[in-house]
Structure formats: C-alpha cells, structure tokens
N, C-alpha and C positions, 0 to 999 in steps of 0.2 A: 556386387550392389552395380557398380558402373556396367557390368556384362547383360545383366539383366537390361537394365534401361536401354542399352544399344542395340539389345537383340529386338527389344519392343518399337523402337523407333524404325527399324529396319522393317516391322511387318506391317506398321501402322503409316511410315512416312508422316508422321507427326511429332512434334518436339515431348521428350519428357524429361519430366523431372520428378525428385523423390527427398523429400521434406521429412524433417522431422515434427513430432507434435510442437515444439517452439519455432518451427520455421529457419531453422539451421539447411542447410543446403549440403546434402547428402552425397546424391549423384544426378550428374543431367549427362543427356544423350548432346549431338548435334543439330541443328536449328537449320530452316530454312530461312528464305528473304524476308517474309512476313511475320516473323516474330519478334512479340510486342516487349514494351519498355520496363514493365515489370520480371519480365523473365530477363533482361539484360543487366538489371540492377542487380536482381538476387545471386544471378552467376558472380558476376564483379565484386558483390559483397561478403558472396558465401551465404545470403541470409536474407528472407524478403524485410522490406522496413516495416517498421513499426506502423506508421500508417495504413501500409496494405493487411498487416497482424490485425488489430484495432477494428478497420472495418469489416475485415471478412466474421469476427468477430461480433462485431454490434449489429451487422444484418441479419445474423444469424446462420451465414454459412456453414461454418464450422461444425454449430450440433447438427445444422441438417446431414456433414456432411458423415460425420460420427456416430448416426443415431441410422444411416442408412445400412443395407447390406448388399446394395451393389454399387455403381456407378451415376454419380452425381452431377447433374447436367448446370453447371454455371453462367450465365448468360455472360455478354461484354458488360463490363461493369464502366465504365467511363470516368466515373469520380475518381480511380485509384489507377485508369488507364491501364486495367484488365481486359484481354481479350475474351473470348469463349473459352472455357474449358471443360475434361471429361475429367472426374477423381475420382479416386475411391479409396477412401481410408482404412491405415495400412494397422491392423487390429490383429492380436494374437489372444487368445483363452482372456479376450474383454476387454484387455488392454490396449489402449491407444498407441503407439507408434510413432506413426506419423500421416504423410498422406501421398500419392502416387496422385501426379497431375501428368493430364495431357493436351496440349494448347491443339484443343480440334472442339468444334462443338456437338454438342450430342448427336443430332439427326447424322451427321456426317461421319459415323461412325457406323461399323455392320454391329448385327448381335453380336457375331462372331468375334469380333474385335474388342467388342463389350465383354465378352468372355474370357478373352484373353488377357483384356488388364485387368481383370479379377484375379485369373487365376498368378498373375503377375506379382499381383497387391500380397497374395497370401505368402507366395516363396519371399518378397523381401522383409514381411512384418515377420515372419520365422527368423529370417539372418538377423535382423535386427532384436529381435527377444534372445536370440544366442549372444550379438555382441555386447548392446546395452544392459541387460541382464543383469550381467557381474556388474556394473557399473555401476548400475541404478540400484544394485543390492549393498554394494559397499556407500555408497551414498548415504541409507537410511540410516544404515550400523553408524555412520559419522555423526547424522545428525542424531540419530537416538541420542549416542555418548554425551553430545555435547547439551541433549535437552535433558536429559538424566542427572548431570552435574548442576544444570540451571536450580532444577527441582529438587532435588533431594540431598541433604544435609549430608546425608552417612557415604554419600561419595568423594572420596578425597583426590586433590587436586594431581595428586603422585598415581593414583589410578588410572585418571584420564589420561596424562602424560603419557604412560605406559598405552596403553588403549590405542592412542592417536597414532605411537610409533608402531604399532604393531601395522595398525592399517595406511600406515605410509603420509601422515595428514601433519603437516608442519604448521601450526597455529600462527599466525598473524604478531608480530611483537609489539602492534600497538593495534587496538579493537576499540570501534563500540556496537550495540546493541542495539536495535531497532527492531521495533514493535507494530503492526498493523493489525488494526482489528477491524473487522468489516462486520457492519451491524446484520447487512441482509444476508441470509444462506443461500438465496438465487444468486448474488451477485461473488460469494469464494469463490466457485470454481475457476471464472473468466478473469478475478484478479490472480489469484495465485495464477495463472497462463500467460498473465501479462507480468508479472514481476518473475516469473520463470525467465522470460524473456528480456524484461531489464537486466537481471544478474547475468547470465549468457552476455547479454551484450557491454557491461560493463568491466572494461580492464583492469580488474583489484580481484586480491582474494577473499571470497564471499562463501559464509555459509549459509542458507537458504532451509530455511525448517518449514518446513509446510504440514504437515501433519499436525500440529501443534497450530490451536488458534487463541490469541493473536497470533498470525503469522510473524515468525524472528529472521531475521539476518544478521548474522553475525560477520562484521563489515571491518576488513584490515583493510590499513591503510597503502599508498606510493610513492614512489620516489617522490612525485607533485604536490600526493593528494592527502589529510588527512581524511581518518576513518569516517569522523563525523560528517565533510565536506562531500563526500564521496555517498554518503547515505544521502543527505540533501539534497542533492544532484537527482538521485535515484526516484524523490519523491516528487521532483521536480517533472522527472518523462512520468513517472505514472498518473501524473494532473496535465500535461502537455501532449502526449502523445498517445494518452489514452481515454482523456477527457472524464475523467475522477475528477468529485468535488472530496478536494483533502478534509478532513475534520467533517465530512458529514456521509460523504461514500465510506470513506477509508478514515478509520482517526491514528493518526501515527505518534508516535514518541518514541524520542530518541533517546537513550544513557550518553550519561561521562566516558571520554576514552580512557582507558587505561593499558597497560602492557604489562598486569602478569594475569596468568590465568584465571589465580583464586579471584580476584576484582571481575569476572565473566556473570557472576551473580548479582553484583551488586548494578554495572551497567545496566544487564536486565530488569530489575527490579526499578530503577530511576525509569527506564521508560515505559514500563508499564505504570508505572507513579502519574506520568505525563499524560498516557493515556486514561485515568483515573479519571482527572482532577478536569482534562476536557468532556469527557462524559457528565460530570457533575455542575462542569461552569457554562453556563449557553455563552459562553465570548470566545473571541479567535484567543488564541493562545499562543506560544512558541512549541515548536515542535522538540528540540532539545530540554532536557532535567537541565542544564545549567543555567537554559536562558530565563526560568520561568520567577526567579525571584521571589517577591513575598509569598508568591503563589503557590510555593514547594513547602510552608510552614503551617498551613490555611488545611488539612487534615489534621495534622496533630496538635491546632489551638482548637478547632469541633470538639473534638473529643474531650479533651480537657474541659471545654465549657460545659457540655454534654452532662460529665459526670459530676462537676457543680450547681448542675443547672442556672446556671447566667444568661441574662437578658437585657438586652440596652435597652432601657423602657423610652430615652428619647427617640431611636429606630424604631420602636414597637409603635408610637404614638402617631411618626409619620405613615409606615406602613398601614395602620388601622385607616390614616387618613387616604392617602391614597383608592384605599379598598371602597369605602365608601362613597368619595368625592371624585373617584376618577383622573386624581392629577400623578404627578409623575415625582412625587418628591424625591425619592430613595435615589433614582437614576440621576436625579438634580446636584442633588449632594454628594451623589459620589464623583460626577463629572469635575464638580468646581472643586474636589479637595484634590484631582486626579493632576489638576492645571493649578496644582500651588494656589488655590483662591483666585485667579488673575480671570476677571470677568469679561476680557474680548474673547479670551482663547478659549476659557468655557462656553458663550456663546454661541461664538463659532462653529463650537463642535458640537452645541446640540442645534443649532440652525434656527437660532431664535436670537431676540432682540438685546440688547445689556438692558436694555430697561426691564423687559420680560422677567430677565435671571434674578433683578436687581428685587423686584415684584416676590419672586418664588421663595430668596431667599427671605424675605421681610414677613412673608406668610410661614415659612419653616422655623421659625425664630420664636413667632406670636404663638406657636400650638408649641414648641417644647425648646427647652434653653440647648443651642449646642455651643460647644468650646471650639468655636471655630479663629479665635485668633491666637490659641496656644498649639508648637507644631506637636508636640506628642501628643496634646489629646486629639490631633487631629489624623495621627496616624491610626490611635486608634480604635478612632470612628471609623476610618477608613477599613481597617482589619476587622470591623464589626460588620461591617458592608460586604464586605468580600464574602464572611461567612454566612451571610443571610440567603446569598447566590447559592453558595454550596450546600447550603441547607435545602433550599428548594429543589435542587436537582437530585441532591441523596433520595427526598422523599418519594419526586417525582418516578426514578430508577424503580425506588419500594414498591410503589403502586405499581407500576406496570407487571 
C-alpha cells in the first residue's frame, strides 16, 4: 500500500493519502510545503477528525465520491481547513473499502494523471479486499454469534463461549448493551458510519452489531471507566461531534451492567425497554434502564389495567374538560404532584403565576374530587397520569 502511494506521489508530484471508509489512515506519501492542516492532523492522529468526517458526510461529499465511477473534484473547504482534493473511491465487487486522496485541484491534473489515480485505486481496493476481507468476515461471525445468543433461547452460554474461543474473542469481564433506534431509513447508513467511527476511536472493548436494527453495542469497561460511562460518552459524541438530536434522530437505550455472559440477554432487553418507553412516552427520559425509576413498571401496570378495564374516572373528567375547553388540567396536575404539591415550584415549572395555579387547582377540584392530601393516593394518581401518556403513545404508534 505504501509503495503504491509513494509511486503515485512521484508520478503526480502531489501528496497522496489512502484512508479506510471510516477515515483511518492506511498509507500516505511525502508532501510539499503547501500541505494543508487537515492532512497534517490526519497524519499525526492516524485518522481524520470527527469534524472533517461529519462535514463531508453532512454536505454530501462522501455520497458523491462513493457513487462516482472516477475521480471526484472537491474544491477548497475553508470551514474545515481542507484544500482542494481529487478523490477516488476504493471499491471492489461493489463494496466500499476507502478513499484515495490527492492534494490537488481537479483541473491541475491531466486526463492521464486522473486515469492513473483510478488504476491505483483499483489496485488498492483489491489489496484492501484481500487484507480486510478476512477481518470483516471474522467480525461478522463474532457479531452473528452474540446476536444469536441475544435473540434465541436455544443458544446456550457454553456454546457461545466455545465459539468465541475458536474465534479468538475475549468477552469483557463487565459489560452493558446499548441500543440505537433510527427512525428514518435515510439516516441509517450515515449513523452506522458515524457509530463505526466512534467505536474505532474509543479505547475500550466494544462489539458493534450493525446488521441488526436497532444497532447494538456491547460495551466493556477499562481500568478507569465503567461500561455505562463509556456508552454514555459515545452517545455524547454522536450528539456533539455529529450533531444528531438524541431521542429524536436516534433513540438510545442502555441496559444495566453485568459480569456474566448469560446476562447479556438481560442487558439487551433492558436497553430495548428504554427505547420502547421513549417511543411511547413523549417526554425526556434517561438513557440508562436503571435510571428510569417508576417508568420501568409502567408497561406492566398498563397491561394489568387493560385486562381489568380499569379507568380513573377523575382523570377522565379532567381529560374531557381539556378536550372541550382547551384547558391543560392534566399537565398541570402532573406537574403539581411531581413537585410535591409545592405551589411556587410548580408555577415556575409551568411558567405561570402562583395565583393562576391556585385557580386551576380550584377549578379541577370543582370538576372532580382529587385526593391530593394523601401521599399514597397522590402516587396512584401520578401513576395513572403516566399511564395516560403511555396509552396515548401506544395508540399513536399503532395508528401509524
């Protein structure tokens, strides 16, 4: 690979770089004094920065490169300190392995030089296919192994341990499962690539199962960080580096930590339960299952209530009044209970005057009797309010 880029550098007298599809530096030539900041940073860190990776994806350059049959011209991009580039996608049998970059404007290269770039790209793609193909196949076998164990009860822990040993895999001594649900199909491939990038740049034992949706991460810990903290950090990177709105563009769920392989299924189910709740309750919820608190029991209570055909008549009256008169009594009541019936805190959270809150509470009591002075009754009322939101979300999903 290095011989290829060195030879092309001598022929073109332009700096040459080959990177993998997730922007890992694979080979680079020498360069002249006019080399730009992006190239220098990539060489020093052995990988392009998340900022550059995201910018080229966000502005459609990567899609254009991968769809083209020949050399693609990229003008100077001052937003990311990138000078002019001529780029060829490294493809073999329809699979993208990476990119060949030449630091030159398209019009500064002759047709013969561009043809030479394409020939070198084909050679590099063939080499990467032979080098990385086995690695990809092994990774797919590992991911399939863990996915089978998660999804099928008839796959035993002993079978997984034996297969993992044959594949040369050491399973983390402490782990968690993180799930990422992408609602829009058009965004799945970009997010898959972003998550691959984050996984490769995170120094921890991580298995990324990207042929399953939601995407799954099995995250191990390090000497200084617990698995859940690493998973949270990866979510933060997805949000900050790649500007995805968490729980709108990507819904995230993280299971509890476990040390036994047989608990992998439990962590997976917990991560999926978080996603399920987030999709059915339209409000901010924690990413980690253990942080859900009372929300963890909502689906179970909902099923029990449904079987018994239970209805809270007091809340039904308030709901009907809200629908007929455009009031917001249910939301007000929930905020009031959430803030332990504290008038000042509730009014501040609703951005209303305390007198307005007093008026609303008085109106609610006139419509129906609310047991707000008894703690246990308030708790049951609060659970019923949560169930209303959950039920509305469930009905909406079924209708869609």
